[in-house]
C-alpha positions in Angstrom: -24.1 -15.1 7.3 -22.1 -12.2 8.9 -19.4 -11.3 6.5 -16.0 -10.4 7.9 -14.3 -7.5 6.1 -10.8 -6.2 6.3 -10.0 -2.8 5.0 -6.3 -1.9 4.8 -4.5 1.4 4.2 -0.9 2.5 4.4 1.1 4.9 6.5 3.3 7.7 5.1 6.1 6.9 2.7 8.9 8.7 0.9 7.4 11.5 -1.1 4.0 11.2 0.8 4.4 12.5 4.3 0.6 12.4 4.5 -1.2 9.2 3.4 -5.0 9.5 3.8 -5.6 5.7 3.2 -5.1 4.8 6.9 -7.7 7.3 8.0 -10.1 6.1 5.3 -9.7 2.5 6.4 -10.6 3.4 10.0 -13.5 5.6 8.9 -14.9 2.7 6.8 -14.5 0.3 9.8 -16.5 2.8 12.0 -19.1 3.8 9.4 -22.5 2.4 8.9 -23.9 1.4 5.6 -27.3 -0.2 5.3 -26.1 -3.0 3.0 -23.3 -3.8 5.4 -25.6 -4.3 8.5 -24.4 -7.3 10.4 -20.9 -7.3 8.8 -17.8 -7.1 10.9 -15.5 -4.5 9.4 -11.9 -4.2 10.7 -9.3 -1.7 9.7 -5.5 -2.3 9.4 -3.0 0.4 8.7 0.2 -1.1 7.4 3.5 0.6 7.8 4.9 1.3 4.4 7.6 -1.3 4.7 8.2 -4.2 2.3 7.8 -6.9 5.1 4.2 -5.6 5.7 3.0 -7.7 2.8 4.1 -11.0 4.3 2.8 -9.9 7.7 -0.6 -9.2 6.2 -0.7 -12.5 4.4 0.0 -14.3 7.7 -2.9 -12.3 9.3 -5.2 -13.3 6.5 -4.4 -17.0 7.1 -5.2 -16.5 10.8 -8.3 -14.3 10.5 -9.7 -15.6 7.2 -11.8 -12.6 6.2 -14.5 -12.9 3.5 -13.6 -9.6 1.8 -10.4 -7.5 1.7 -10.5 -4.0 0.5 -6.9 -2.6 0.1 -6.4 1.2 -0.3 -3.4 2.9 -1.6 -2.4 6.5 -2.4 -1.8 7.5 -6.0 -1.3 11.2 -5.3 -1.0 12.4 -8.9 -3.9 10.4 -10.4 -7.1 12.2 -11.1 -9.4 9.1 -10.9 -10.1 6.6 -8.2 -8.7 3.4 -9.8 -9.8 -0.2 -9.4 -6.6 -2.2 -9.8 -7.6 -5.2 -12.0 -4.0 -6.5 -12.4 -0.9 -6.9 -10.2 2.5 -8.1 -11.3 5.4 -9.9 -9.6 7.8 -7.0 -10.1 9.0 -4.1 -8.0 11.2 -1.1 -8.7 14.2 -0.8 -6.4 12.6 1.9 -4.4 13.2 2.2 -0.7 10.3 1.8 1.7 9.6 4.2 4.7 12.4 2.4 6.6 14.9 2.7 3.7 14.8 -1.0 2.8 14.7 -2.2 -0.8 12.1 -4.7 -2.1 12.6 -8.5 -1.9 13.2 -10.3 -5.1 9.9 -11.7 -6.7 9.4 -15.4 -7.2 8.6 -15.0 -10.9 5.6 -17.3 -11.1 3.0 -16.3 -12.2 4.2 -13.0 -13.7 0.9 -11.3 -13.2 -2.5 -12.0 -11.5 -5.9 -10.5 -12.0 -8.5 -9.4 -9.5 -11.6 -11.6 -9.4 -13.8 -8.8 -7.9 -16.7 -7.5 -10.1 -14.9 -4.4 -11.4 -17.8 -2.9 -13.3 -20.0 -3.0 -10.2 -17.3 -1.4 -8.1 -16.9 1.4 -10.7 -20.6 2.0 -10.6 -20.5 2.4 -6.8 -17.7 4.9 -7.0 -19.3 6.9 -9.7 -22.7 6.9 -7.9 -20.8 8.8 -5.1 -19.8 11.5 -7.7 -16.2 10.2 -8.0 -14.2 10.1 -11.2 -13.3 6.4 -11.4 -11.8 3.9 -13.9 -10.2 0.5 -14.2 -6.4 0.3 -14.1 -4.1 -2.5 -15.2 -1.1 -0.9 -13.6 -0.9 -1.0 -9.8 2.7 0.4 -10.0 5.8 -1.3 -8.9 5.8 -0.3 -5.2 4.1 -1.7 -2.1 0.6 -1.3 -3.4 1.3 -3.6 -6.3 3.1 -6.1 -4.0 0.2 -6.2 -1.6 -2.4 -6.6 -4.4 -0.3 -9.4 -6.0 0.0 -11.3 -2.8 -3.7 -11.0 -1.8 -5.0 -11.7 -5.3 -2.8 -14.8 -5.4 -4.0 -16.0 -2.0 -7.7 -15.4 -3.0 -7.2 -17.3 -6.2 -5.3 -20.2 -4.5 -7.5 -20.7 -1.4 -10.7 -18.9 -2.5 -10.3 -16.9 0.7 -10.9 -14.1 0.9 -13.8 -14.6 -1.5 -13.4 -11.1 -2.8 -10.4 -8.9 -2.7 -9.6 -5.6 -4.5 -7.0 -2.9 -4.4 -8.2 0.7 -4.9 -5.9 3.6 -5.6 -7.2 6.9 -4.4 -5.9 10.4 -5.5 -4.8 12.9 -2.9 -7.3 15.5 -4.1 -10.4 13.3 -3.9 -13.1 14.7 -1.5 -13.2 12.6 1.6 -16.9 12.5 2.0 -17.4 11.2 -1.6 -14.5 8.8 -1.1 -16.2 7.3 2.0 -19.6 7.0 0.3 -18.0 5.5 -2.8 -15.8 3.0 -0.8 -18.8 2.0 1.3 -20.6 1.2 -2.0 -17.6 -0.8 -3.1 -17.7 -2.8 0.1 -21.5 -3.4 -0.3 -20.9 -4.6 -3.9 -18.1 -7.0 -2.7 -20.3 -8.4 0.1 -23.3 -8.8 -2.3 -21.2 -11.0 -4.6 -20.2 -13.3 -1.7 
């Protein structure tokens, strides 16, 4: 089987005129990792707009990837964070276009990531990155995207594996790429 992988990143947003996650997503799509040989890896950089979440869910329904790795910037964090939990809540913070978030549906209040978090942490740490689990994806677009994709994965079992990873601004790019390639390999191996 040739797994189909989607890696997403975001563009700039208020307070972050530079967001490295889009470039990381493209680099992962171009990169070669021995455990991903034969996989189709596609990158998608989302504008940091609230409607991007619904747009990506529609794309997932059309393209039906096996694995989705979502990347977001958590500039002040010191660790790369595997987001195990997302909630149906948002702070009234404007997106890059100045729009406020839509109102959540309220059910369920939270949803967990079904990806093998300990194996993902191991891959990140093997690349020399400080990494940890997180149960707080924030209340901005990162959380909204994680919530929507985790819910879709749970309801349809497609994608089979999905995870949101927050990266700190100060993380070394080479280590990040190696660690995130390891994350992708672990996600595919669990397929």
